[in-house]
C-alpha positions as CSV (number, residue, x, y, z in Angstrom):
1,X,94.9,-73.1,12.1
2,X,98.5,-71.8,12.1
3,X,97.3,-68.7,10.0
4,X,94.6,-68.1,12.6
5,X,97.1,-68.3,15.4
6,X,99.4,-65.9,13.7
7,X,96.6,-63.4,13.0
8,X,95.6,-63.8,16.7
9,X,99.2,-63.1,17.8
10,X,99.2,-59.9,15.7
11,X,95.8,-58.5,16.5
12,X,95.1,-59.6,20.0
13,X,98.0,-57.6,21.6
14,X,97.2,-54.8,19.2
15,X,93.6,-54.8,20.4
16,X,94.8,-54.7,24.1
17,X,97.1,-51.8,23.1
18,X,94.1,-49.9,21.7
19,X,91.8,-50.6,24.6
20,X,94.4,-49.8,27.2
21,X,96.3,-47.0,25.3
22,X,94.0,-44.1,25.7
23,X,92.8,-45.1,29.1
24,X,96.2,-45.7,30.5
25,X,97.4,-42.5,28.9
26,X,94.6,-40.5,30.4
27,X,95.2,-42.3,33.9
28,X,98.8,-41.6,33.7
29,X,98.3,-37.9,32.7
30,X,96.0,-37.3,35.6
31,X,98.0,-39.1,38.3
32,X,99.4,-36.9,41.2
33,X,103.0,-37.4,40.1
34,X,102.5,-35.1,37.1
35,X,100.0,-32.6,38.4
36,X,101.5,-29.2,39.1
37,X,100.4,-26.8,41.9
38,X,98.9,-24.6,39.3
39,X,96.3,-27.5,38.4
40,X,98.1,-28.1,35.0
41,X,99.7,-31.3,33.7
42,X,103.1,-31.8,32.2
43,X,103.4,-33.3,28.7
44,X,103.2,-37.0,28.6
45,X,106.2,-38.5,30.3
46,X,107.7,-41.8,29.1
47,X,106.7,-44.7,31.4
48,X,107.2,-48.4,31.0
49,X,103.8,-49.0,29.7
50,X,103.7,-46.1,27.2
51,X,107.2,-47.1,25.9
52,X,106.3,-50.8,25.6
53,X,103.1,-49.8,23.6
54,X,105.0,-47.6,21.1
55,X,107.6,-50.2,20.6
56,X,105.1,-53.0,20.0
57,X,103.2,-50.8,17.6
58,X,106.4,-50.3,15.6
59,X,106.9,-54.1,15.5
60,X,103.5,-54.5,14.3
61,X,104.0,-52.0,11.5
62,X,107.2,-53.8,10.3
63,X,105.4,-57.1,10.4
64,X,102.6,-55.8,8.4
65,X,105.0,-54.4,5.8
66,X,106.8,-57.8,5.5
67,X,103.3,-59.6,5.0
68,X,102.4,-56.9,2.4
69,X,99.5,-55.6,4.6
70,X,99.0,-52.0,3.6
71,X,96.5,-51.0,6.2
72,X,95.4,-52.3,9.6
73,X,92.1,-51.2,11.4
74,X,93.5,-51.9,14.8
75,X,96.5,-49.7,14.3
76,X,94.4,-47.0,12.7
77,X,92.1,-47.0,15.8
78,X,95.1,-47.0,18.1
79,X,96.8,-43.9,16.3
80,X,93.5,-42.1,16.2
81,X,92.8,-42.6,20.0
82,X,96.4,-41.5,20.8
83,X,96.0,-38.3,18.6
84,X,92.9,-37.3,20.3
85,X,94.2,-37.9,23.6
86,X,97.3,-35.9,23.0
87,X,95.3,-33.1,21.5
88,X,93.3,-32.8,24.8
89,X,96.6,-32.8,26.7
90,X,98.1,-29.9,24.5
91,X,94.9,-28.0,25.0
92,X,95.3,-28.2,28.7
93,X,98.9,-27.2,28.4
94,X,98.2,-24.2,26.2
95,X,95.3,-23.0,28.5
96,X,97.6,-23.2,31.5
97,X,100.3,-21.4,29.7
98,X,98.1,-18.4,29.0
99,X,96.2,-18.5,32.3
100,X,96.8,-16.1,35.3
101,X,97.7,-18.7,37.8
102,X,94.4,-18.5,39.4
103,X,93.3,-20.1,42.6
104,X,91.6,-23.5,41.9
105,X,89.4,-23.0,45.0
106,X,87.3,-20.5,43.0
107,X,86.2,-23.2,40.6
108,X,86.2,-26.1,42.9
109,X,83.0,-28.1,43.6
110,X,81.3,-28.3,46.9
111,X,82.7,-31.7,47.7
112,X,86.1,-30.6,46.9
113,X,85.8,-27.5,49.1
114,X,84.5,-29.7,51.9
115,X,87.3,-32.1,51.8
116,X,90.0,-29.6,50.6
117,X,90.9,-31.9,47.8
118,X,91.4,-28.7,45.6
119,X,94.7,-28.3,47.5
120,X,96.1,-31.6,46.7
121,X,98.2,-30.5,43.6
122,X,100.1,-28.1,45.8
123,X,100.8,-30.8,48.3
124,X,102.1,-33.1,45.7
125,X,104.2,-30.4,44.1
126,X,105.7,-29.6,47.4
127,X,106.4,-33.4,47.9
128,X,108.3,-33.4,44.7
129,X,110.4,-30.2,45.2
130,X,110.7,-27.2,47.4
131,X,107.9,-24.7,46.7
132,X,108.7,-21.2,45.4
133,X,106.7,-18.1,44.8
134,X,106.0,-19.0,41.3
135,X,104.3,-22.2,42.5
136,X,101.9,-20.2,44.6
137,X,98.3,-19.5,43.4
138,X,97.0,-16.0,43.3
139,X,94.8,-15.1,46.3
140,X,91.0,-15.3,46.2
141,X,89.4,-11.9,45.9
142,X,87.9,-12.0,49.4
143,X,91.4,-12.8,50.9
144,X,93.2,-9.9,49.3
145,X,94.4,-7.0,51.6
146,X,92.9,-4.2,49.6
147,X,89.5,-5.8,49.7
148,X,89.1,-6.6,53.3
149,X,90.9,-3.5,54.5
150,X,88.1,-1.5,52.7
151,X,85.5,-3.3,54.8
152,X,87.6,-2.5,57.9
153,X,87.9,1.1,57.0
154,X,84.1,1.5,56.7
155,X,84.1,1.2,60.6
156,X,87.7,2.6,61.4
157,X,87.4,5.9,59.3
158,X,84.4,7.2,61.3
159,X,86.0,6.3,64.7
160,X,89.1,8.3,63.5
161,X,87.2,11.3,62.5
162,X,85.5,11.4,65.9
163,X,88.6,10.8,68.0
164,X,88.5,14.5,69.2
165,X,85.2,13.6,70.9
166,X,85.6,10.0,71.7
167,X,88.8,8.0,72.5
168,X,89.7,5.4,69.8
169,X,88.9,1.8,70.8
170,X,90.1,-0.8,68.2
171,X,88.2,-3.7,69.7
172,X,84.6,-2.7,68.7
173,X,85.8,-1.9,65.2
174,X,87.2,-5.4,64.8
175,X,83.8,-6.9,66.1
176,X,81.8,-4.7,63.8
177,X,83.8,-5.8,60.8
178,X,83.9,-9.5,61.4
179,X,80.8,-10.2,63.4
180,X,79.2,-12.2,60.5
181,X,82.2,-14.4,60.3
182,X,82.1,-14.9,64.0
183,X,78.4,-15.8,63.9
184,X,79.1,-18.5,61.0
185,X,82.0,-20.0,63.1
186,X,79.6,-20.0,66.2
187,X,77.0,-21.8,64.2
188,X,79.3,-24.5,62.9
189,X,80.7,-25.0,66.5
190,X,77.3,-25.5,67.7
191,X,76.6,-28.1,65.0
192,X,79.8,-29.8,66.0
193,X,78.7,-29.8,69.7
194,X,75.4,-31.4,68.7
195,X,77.0,-34.0,66.7
196,X,79.2,-34.8,69.7
197,X,76.1,-35.2,71.8
198,X,74.6,-37.7,69.4
199,X,77.3,-40.2,70.4
200,X,76.1,-40.9,74.0
201,X,72.5,-41.0,72.9
202,X,73.2,-43.4,70.2
203,X,75.5,-45.4,72.4
204,X,72.6,-45.8,74.9
205,X,70.4,-47.2,72.3
206,X,73.2,-49.4,70.9
207,X,73.9,-51.0,74.2
208,X,70.3,-51.4,75.0
209,X,69.8,-53.1,71.6
210,X,72.8,-55.4,72.3
211,X,71.7,-56.3,75.8
212,X,68.3,-57.1,74.8
213,X,69.3,-59.4,71.8
214,X,72.0,-61.2,73.9
215,X,69.2,-62.0,76.5
216,X,66.3,-63.6,74.7
217,X,64.0,-63.3,77.8
218,X,64.2,-59.4,77.5
219,X,64.0,-59.1,73.7
220,X,62.5,-55.6,73.0
221,X,61.6,-56.8,69.5
222,X,63.7,-54.2,67.7
223,X,64.7,-55.5,64.2
224,X,68.2,-56.2,63.4
225,X,68.5,-53.4,61.0
226,X,68.3,-50.9,63.8
227,X,71.5,-52.2,65.3
228,X,73.4,-51.6,62.1
229,X,71.7,-48.1,62.0
230,X,72.9,-47.4,65.5
231,X,76.5,-48.7,64.6
232,X,76.5,-46.6,61.4
233,X,75.5,-43.5,63.4
234,X,78.3,-43.9,65.8
235,X,80.7,-43.8,62.8
236,X,79.0,-41.0,60.7
237,X,78.6,-38.7,63.6
238,X,82.3,-38.1,64.4
239,X,83.1,-38.1,60.7
240,X,80.8,-35.3,60.1
241,X,82.1,-33.4,63.1
242,X,85.7,-33.8,61.9
243,X,84.8,-32.4,58.4
244,X,83.1,-29.4,60.1
245,X,85.9,-28.8,62.4
246,X,88.2,-28.5,59.3
247,X,85.9,-26.0,57.8
248,X,85.6,-24.0,61.0
249,X,89.4,-24.0,61.6
250,X,89.9,-22.6,58.0
251,X,87.3,-19.8,58.5
252,X,88.9,-18.9,61.9
253,X,92.4,-18.8,60.5
254,X,91.4,-16.6,57.6
255,X,89.6,-14.3,60.0
256,X,92.6,-14.0,62.3
257,X,94.9,-13.3,59.3
258,X,92.6,-10.4,58.3
259,X,92.3,-9.0,61.7
260,X,96.1,-8.9,62.0
261,X,96.5,-7.1,58.7
262,X,93.8,-4.6,59.5
263,X,94.9,-3.7,62.8
264,X,98.5,-3.3,61.7
265,X,97.5,-1.1,58.9
266,X,95.7,1.3,61.2
267,X,98.8,2.3,63.2
268,X,100.3,5.7,61.9
269,X,101.9,8.0,64.4
270,X,103.4,11.6,64.2
271,X,106.4,12.6,65.8
272,X,104.7,13.2,69.1
273,X,103.7,9.7,69.2
274,X,107.1,8.5,68.3
275,X,108.5,10.4,71.3
276,X,106.1,8.6,73.5
277,X,106.7,5.1,71.9
278,X,110.1,3.7,70.8
279,X,110.7,1.3,68.0
280,X,110.8,-1.5,70.4
281,X,107.3,-0.7,71.8
282,X,105.9,-0.6,68.2
283,X,107.6,-4.0,67.4
284,X,106.0,-5.4,70.7
285,X,102.6,-4.1,69.8
286,X,102.7,-5.6,66.2
287,X,104.0,-9.0,67.4
288,X,103.1,-9.8,71.0
289,X,100.0,-7.8,71.5
290,X,98.7,-8.7,68.0
291,X,99.2,-12.4,68.9
292,X,97.2,-12.0,72.2
293,X,94.3,-10.3,70.3
294,X,94.4,-13.1,67.7
295,X,94.3,-15.8,70.7
296,X,91.2,-14.1,72.1
297,X,89.3,-14.3,68.9
298,X,90.2,-18.0,68.4
299,X,88.7,-18.8,71.8
300,X,85.8,-16.3,71.9
301,X,83.2,-18.6,71.0
302,X,84.1,-20.8,74.1
303,X,82.6,-18.0,76.2
304,X,79.2,-19.2,75.5
305,X,79.9,-22.6,74.0
306,X,81.6,-24.1,77.2
307,X,78.6,-23.2,79.6
308,X,76.2,-24.6,77.0
309,X,77.9,-27.8,76.7
310,X,78.1,-28.2,80.5
311,X,74.4,-27.6,80.8
312,X,73.5,-29.9,78.1
313,X,75.7,-32.7,79.3
314,X,74.2,-32.3,83.0
315,X,70.7,-32.6,81.5
316,X,71.6,-35.7,79.6
317,X,73.3,-37.1,82.8
318,X,70.1,-36.7,84.9
319,X,68.2,-39.7,83.2
320,X,71.3,-41.9,83.8
321,X,72.2,-40.9,87.4
322,X,69.2,-38.9,88.6
323,X,69.8,-36.5,91.6
324,X,73.4,-37.8,91.9
325,X,74.3,-35.5,89.1
326,X,73.9,-32.6,91.5
327,X,76.9,-34.0,93.4
328,X,79.1,-33.4,90.4
329,X,77.5,-30.0,89.9
330,X,78.3,-29.0,93.4
331,X,81.9,-29.9,92.9
332,X,82.1,-27.6,89.9
333,X,80.5,-24.7,91.9
334,X,82.8,-25.2,94.8
335,X,85.9,-24.8,92.6
336,X,84.8,-21.5,91.1
337,X,86.3,-19.4,93.9
338,X,89.5,-21.1,93.9
339,X,89.8,-20.5,90.1
340,X,88.9,-16.8,90.6
341,X,91.6,-16.3,93.0
342,X,94.2,-17.9,90.7
343,X,93.0,-15.9,87.7
344,X,93.1,-12.5,89.5
345,X,96.6,-13.2,90.5
346,X,97.5,-14.3,86.9
347,X,95.8,-11.0,85.5
348,X,98.2,-8.8,87.8
349,X,101.2,-10.9,86.8
350,X,100.5,-10.5,83.1
351,X,100.1,-6.8,83.3
352,X,103.5,-6.6,85.0
353,X,105.2,-9.0,82.5
354,X,104.1,-7.0,79.5
355,X,105.6,-3.8,81.0
356,X,108.9,-5.6,81.8
357,X,108.8,-7.0,78.2
358,X,108.4,-3.4,76.7
359,X,111.5,-2.2,78.7
360,X,113.7,-5.2,77.6
361,X,112.7,-4.9,73.9
362,X,113.4,-1.1,74.1
363,X,116.8,-1.6,75.4
364,X,117.7,-4.3,72.7
365,X,116.4,-2.0,70.0
366,X,118.5,0.9,71.4
367,X,121.6,-1.4,71.3
368,X,120.9,-2.5,67.8
369,X,120.5,1.1,66.6
370,X,123.6,2.4,68.1
371,X,125.8,-0.7,67.8
372,X,128.7,1.3,66.2
373,X,128.7,3.9,69.1
374,X,128.8,1.2,71.8
375,X,131.8,-0.5,70.0
376,X,133.5,2.8,69.8
377,X,133.2,3.5,73.5
378,X,133.4,-0.1,74.7
379,X,130.0,0.1,76.3
380,X,128.8,-3.5,75.3
381,X,129.3,-4.9,78.8
382,X,127.2,-2.2,80.5
383,X,124.5,-2.5,78.0
384,X,124.5,-6.3,78.1
385,X,124.2,-6.2,82.0
386,X,121.2,-3.7,81.5
387,X,119.4,-6.1,79.1
388,X,120.3,-9.2,81.3
389,X,118.9,-7.5,84.5
390,X,115.6,-6.7,82.7
391,X,115.4,-10.1,81.4
392,X,116.0,-11.6,84.8
393,X,113.2,-9.5,86.2
394,X,110.9,-10.6,83.3
395,X,111.8,-14.3,83.9
396,X,111.1,-14.0,87.8
397,X,107.5,-12.9,86.8
398,X,107.2,-15.6,84.1
399,X,108.0,-18.2,86.7
400,X,105.4,-17.1,89.0
401,X,102.9,-17.2,86.1
402,X,104.0,-20.7,85.2
403,X,103.4,-21.7,88.8
404,X,100.0,-20.2,88.8
405,X,99.2,-22.0,85.4
406,X,100.4,-25.3,86.8
407,X,97.9,-24.9,89.7
408,X,95.2,-23.7,87.3
409,X,95.7,-26.6,84.9
410,X,95.8,-29.1,87.7
411,X,92.4,-27.9,88.9
412,X,91.0,-27.9,85.4
413,X,92.4,-31.5,84.8
414,X,91.1,-32.8,88.1
415,X,87.6,-31.3,87.8
416,X,86.0,-33.9,85.5
417,X,87.5,-36.8,87.5
418,X,86.2,-35.3,90.6
419,X,82.7,-34.7,89.1
420,X,82.4,-38.2,87.8
421,X,83.8,-39.8,91.1
422,X,81.3,-37.7,93.2
423,X,78.4,-38.5,90.9
424,X,79.0,-42.2,90.7
425,X,79.6,-42.4,94.5
426,X,76.4,-40.5,95.3
427,X,74.5,-42.6,92.8
428,X,75.5,-45.9,94.6
429,X,75.0,-44.6,98.1
430,X,71.6,-43.0,97.5
431,X,69.8,-46.2,97.2
432,X,70.5,-50.0,97.3
433,X,68.5,-50.4,94.2
434,X,70.8,-48.3,92.1
435,X,72.9,-50.4,89.9
436,X,75.7,-49.2,87.8
437,X,75.0,-51.3,84.8
438,X,77.2,-50.9,81.5
439,X,74.5,-48.8,80.1
440,X,74.7,-46.1,82.6
441,X,78.5,-46.5,83.2
442,X,79.6,-46.0,79.5
443,X,77.0,-43.4,78.6
444,X,77.9,-41.4,81.8
445,X,81.5,-41.8,81.3
446,X,81.1,-40.5,77.7
447,X,79.2,-37.4,78.9
448,X,81.8,-36.8,81.6
449,X,84.5,-36.9,78.8
450,X,82.6,-34.2,76.8
451,X,82.4,-32.1,80.0
452,X,86.1,-32.7,80.6
453,X,87.0,-31.5,77.0
454,X,85.0,-28.2,77.6
455,X,86.3,-27.5,81.0
456,X,89.8,-28.0,79.9
457,X,89.5,-25.2,77.6
458,X,88.6,-22.7,80.3
459,X,92.3,-22.0,81.4
460,X,93.4,-21.2,77.9
461,X,90.2,-19.0,77.3
462,X,90.6,-17.0,80.6
463,X,94.4,-16.5,79.9
464,X,93.6,-15.3,76.4
465,X,90.8,-13.0,77.7
466,X,93.1,-11.4,80.5
467,X,96.0,-10.8,78.2
468,X,93.9,-9.5,75.4
469,X,92.3,-7.0,77.6
470,X,95.7,-5.7,78.6
471,X,96.9,-5.7,75.0
472,X,93.8,-3.9,73.6
473,X,94.3,-1.2,76.4
474,X,97.9,-0.8,75.2
475,X,96.9,-0.8,71.5
476,X,94.2,2.0,72.2
477,X,96.7,4.1,74.1
478,X,99.0,3.8,71.0
479,X,96.3,4.7,68.6
480,X,95.1,7.7,70.6
481,X,98.5,9.3,70.3
482,X,98.8,12.0,67.6
483,X,98.4,10.8,64.2
484,X,100.1,11.8,60.9
485,X,98.0,14.7,59.3
486,X,97.9,13.3,55.6
487,X,96.7,16.6,54.3
488,X,100.3,18.0,54.9
489,X,101.8,15.7,52.5
490,X,100.9,15.1,48.7
491,X,102.0,12.1,46.7
492,X,102.2,13.3,43.1
493,X,104.7,11.7,40.6
494,X,107.4,14.0,39.6
495,X,110.4,12.7,37.6
496,X,112.6,15.8,37.7
497,X,112.1,16.7,41.5
498,X,110.6,13.9,43.4
499,X,110.9,15.8,46.7
500,X,109.5,19.3,47.1
501,X,109.1,21.2,50.3
502,X,107.2,24.6,50.1
503,X,106.8,27.3,53.0
504,X,107.1,24.4,55.6
505,X,107.5,25.0,59.4
506,X,108.7,22.3,61.9
507,X,108.5,21.9,65.6
508,X,109.2,19.2,68.1
509,X,105.5,18.7,69.0
510,X,102.1,20.4,69.0
511,X,102.8,21.9,72.4
512,X,105.7,24.0,71.1
513,X,104.6,27.7,70.2
514,X,107.6,28.5,68.1
515,X,108.9,26.6,65.2
516,X,112.4,25.4,65.2
517,X,112.5,25.7,61.4
518,X,110.5,28.2,59.5
519,X,109.5,29.0,55.9
520,X,111.6,26.1,54.4
521,X,111.6,25.8,50.6
522,X,113.7,23.1,49.0
523,X,113.6,21.0,45.8
524,X,115.6,17.9,45.6
525,X,116.2,16.4,42.2
526,X,116.4,12.7,41.3
527,X,119.8,11.1,42.0
528,X,121.2,14.1,43.8
529,X,123.3,14.1,46.9
530,X,121.9,16.3,49.7
531,X,123.2,17.0,53.3
532,X,121.8,18.8,56.1
533,X,124.6,20.4,58.2
534,X,124.1,22.1,61.7
535,X,124.9,22.0,65.2
536,X,124.0,19.0,67.4
537,X,120.5,19.5,68.9
538,X,119.8,22.5,66.5
539,X,116.7,20.6,65.1
């Protein structure tokens, strides 16, 4: 019996070590703490479990030697499993070492893309240490600039070539390039809206089911499993809507990033254009106006989605409140003229603000470019006063816009409550037989909340549309200026003389008949010092 207990003491922990060794090794090796942002794994780190296992194995080996046991089946299986597991780990390390740091999204499964779980290694790596450029994955092919700009140029180049006949308009070019993505986003948003409308419908059935089972005299005979089905549908519907919202937002952000890159790449001006637009104007176009263009495309689907949601919600309210629903519709119609007056004034203010912003940015750019001259002649106070005055004018108009925005948001926020109040009041006063039971009250309030969420996006949508219209007009004016004639310049590699000018003539703009500089020939060698000397204003 003692010998049996000794053998059990030796082999039972060994068996536990063998059975848990490989599985715990694999589990540890795949834990988030050791996964890098590139999807690879570090070599096995020493944990308490792994250290204890190895130490215990060594003790067993020494014990076997003392007992003159030359071999052990349990230890053999343990070392075999550990070797196989380590071989798989080293194979992963070698594969990662010779890989090109590819994006794991390209090889991720449908479920992984749906839940964004392929991005988890990057999050865990950022949790452990600050992310660097080396930690970043390479971009997917469809998200690389050279790929989507080629698609943009298919519509942009023909418009450039016909600029002599028709003025350039960047907006239809963007629409032609990204209308498939806009349609996909629109379809996903429609699905999200339909899932949102399933909640009041299911809630109506659920309340009816609970009421009927609570009151035995009015039992509808519905089986109990339908109650669980209704409750499950109330849970599944918002979960699916949330998943679709994540996918929709990702597609939208990628599209906005591509639009910004494409429009920015299309801006090239000649000297005539630079005379009409300062550096500050260019910076303002690329930063502010580009932001307004992106804001419009983020709200563009609400142009048709908001009216659709309001119409569907009104139709669903009719079975609950009947003709009293028209009282809420009348309130929304009465508020349209007030909103129109506010939006017209806001449009006028935004046009003025953008002009004032251009003047301020131009003044700041002028100061930065001539900072040494300002310090030499002590002109800093005069220029600072100039910038401050322009900023003060801009702020006065911004205050007016904020006041207008507060009034607009107040109307937008109050509209759903006024609609529900008028509808419920009309429902109760239309007939003494109208009873606002829990079924009608909760379902109607849920539908009113859906209307509220849609109506509250109207101010941001209208503001984005107004500012985008002004910004696109400014971009088009900029793009219709004289462009660089690329045929005048060749880009050929030359190690000895990287800059060569042959028979060149220069003038200030295309309206000048005589060239300021004629028949210029010069070759500038690499690493040479060249100075152009002449009178001020000589060209």
